[in-house]
N, C-alpha and C positions, 0 to 999 in steps of 0.2 A: 427409601431407594435410594442411592446414591447413585450418580447418574457414571458410566465409566465413556469417557471421551473415546477412546480404542474401540468399542464395541460397537459404535453407531458408524455405519458406513458414511452414510452424508455429511457431518461430523469430519471424521478423518480422512473424507475426500478433500475436504475445504480447509484443511489445517498449514494456511500462509497467510495474508493480511485478510484476506476475504472475510476470516472471523472478527468478530467486535473480541480488540484486546486490550485490557486497560490495567496497567500496574500503578500498585497503590500503596500506602504503608499503612501498617494496623501494627498495635499494639498488640503481641502476643505474651501470654502467663507461661513463665517457667515452674510448670510445678511441682518438681525436686526444690528449687532454691525456695516458692514459699512455702511450702512445708517446712521445708528444715529452720527458715527463721522465719516461718510465725505471721510473715506480713505478702504482701500481693507485689512479687518480683517478677520480671517480665522486661522486653524489650522491642522496640520497634523493629519491623523485618517487613522487607517484600513481599508484596501477595499481587498474583495477576487473576483476571478475571478474563476468561473467555466466552464467548453465547455465539454459537452459528446463527446466519442471519435469516430471519423469517422463524426462529426456534427459540424464544426467549426462556425455554424452560429446560434448555439444555446446559441451563450455564454453570460453570464451573468455576468454585473461589479456591485458591489454595497457594499456598506459598511458592514466593517463581522459584524455579531454579536455574541454573546453565544453559541448557536443553531449550529453555523460554526463552530466555537472552536473545540466542542465536536464531532462534526460530520466529521473532518479530522483531528483530534489528531497529528497526523503524521506532516502534510505539517505546521499545526500551532507549532507545537512545533520547525521545521526545521527553521520556519521563524522568531522566537523570540530567536533563538540562532543565526541567522544570518546566517545562512548556505545558500547555495547556494542553488536554488529550485530543490526539486528531488520528481521523481515519485517514489511510493510505488508497489513496483512488480518486476517483469522477462525482464529485456531489450530483449526490440523486436529484438536486434543484434543477441538474442542467440536461438532466432527459429531455428531449424535444416532446412535446405533445402529452407529458404527466399531467394529468386532469388537478384541480385547484385542491389544496390540504390533501393532496395523495402523498405528496412527499412525508407529511408530518405522521401519514398514516404507518408507510412504512418503515419512519424512525423509528416508532414503537414498539414494530418489531426487527431493531435492528438491522435495517436494510439502510447503512447510509450511502452508498455509492453505487453506481451504474455495475460497477463490477461484479458487485454483489448479487444485484437486481440481476441480471444476467445468466448467473453460475447458480441461481437459485435450483434445488433439489425438484421436480412435482409432486413431492409429499408435501408438501408446507405452500403450494400455490395457496391451496382450498382458504390461509389464515389469511391471506392476502382480500380478497373477494372476487367483485367483478372487474374483470380486466387486467388482473391477474398477467396469464399466456400473451395478454394481446401488450402488456407492459416491460415483461419479459422479450419478446419478440423483437420489442425499441431498443431495451438496454443493448442486444446481442446486435441490431443492424447500428446502431451507434459505434458499437466498438468496430464493426469489423469495418464502417466508413473510416474509422480513425485510422485502423493499422494500415486501408489501402491508403489514405494520404501520406500517412509514416514511410510507408514503400517506395511513395513517388517521389520523396523528400529524399529521403535517401537515396535512389537514384539520381537525382540533379545535381546532389553532395559531390556523388559518384564522377558524373560526367564533369563538373565545377574541377576538381581533384585532375583528372585526368588531364583537363586544360591547363591548368595551372601547371604540372610538373613539364608538359610537353613546350610550351613558353620557358619556363627556365631554362629548358634543354638545350633549346634557338639561343637564350641568352648566353650560357655557356658556351657553347661553336662557337659566338662570334666574338674575336676580340675589341675590347674596346680602345679606341685610339685617345692617344692623347699627349701633350706638349712635352718635350724632352725633359727632365728632371722633376716632373711631376706623376705624383701618382694619377694612375686613370680615376674617372669618374665611373661610380658604379652605373649602369645602366639600368632606366626604371622601366616598368610598365605603365602606361599610359589609359 
């Protein structure tokens, strides 16, 4: 029975870089030309492998479409540039408190990033085994902490940009004095 990714709700919900996605080249036989010429005729074509984290049996392998290239732009760009396959996200090894060897167990289930772990559906938690819910909660907390830190940094950047704009306005309002016949020096902020 062929797997239909659009019929599996957990797969459809995770259709972004949360999936394990890999583009690759494969030789594909052209049946018409092979039969016509009496020899094997084919060409190398781009294919895609998509696996929903925690559900390795949901593997989809097919010829890559333009839609795939738009849906997974980072993976497509890496493939086009000939770079080694990389997963977008924070490596699962960086999850604080992850038990020794657990990262390898998670990778065997195509869970390579903290983001993938945080977004795992309840239905696949039993495949991970003991500590699955705890690790998912750690992953969510890690990402929330990161989001809070990013929000704080953005606020600080906005505050600094406002201060810079105010200082520039003050400089523009003050005339710069110089000697006659010379260009005035630009005022600098120390």
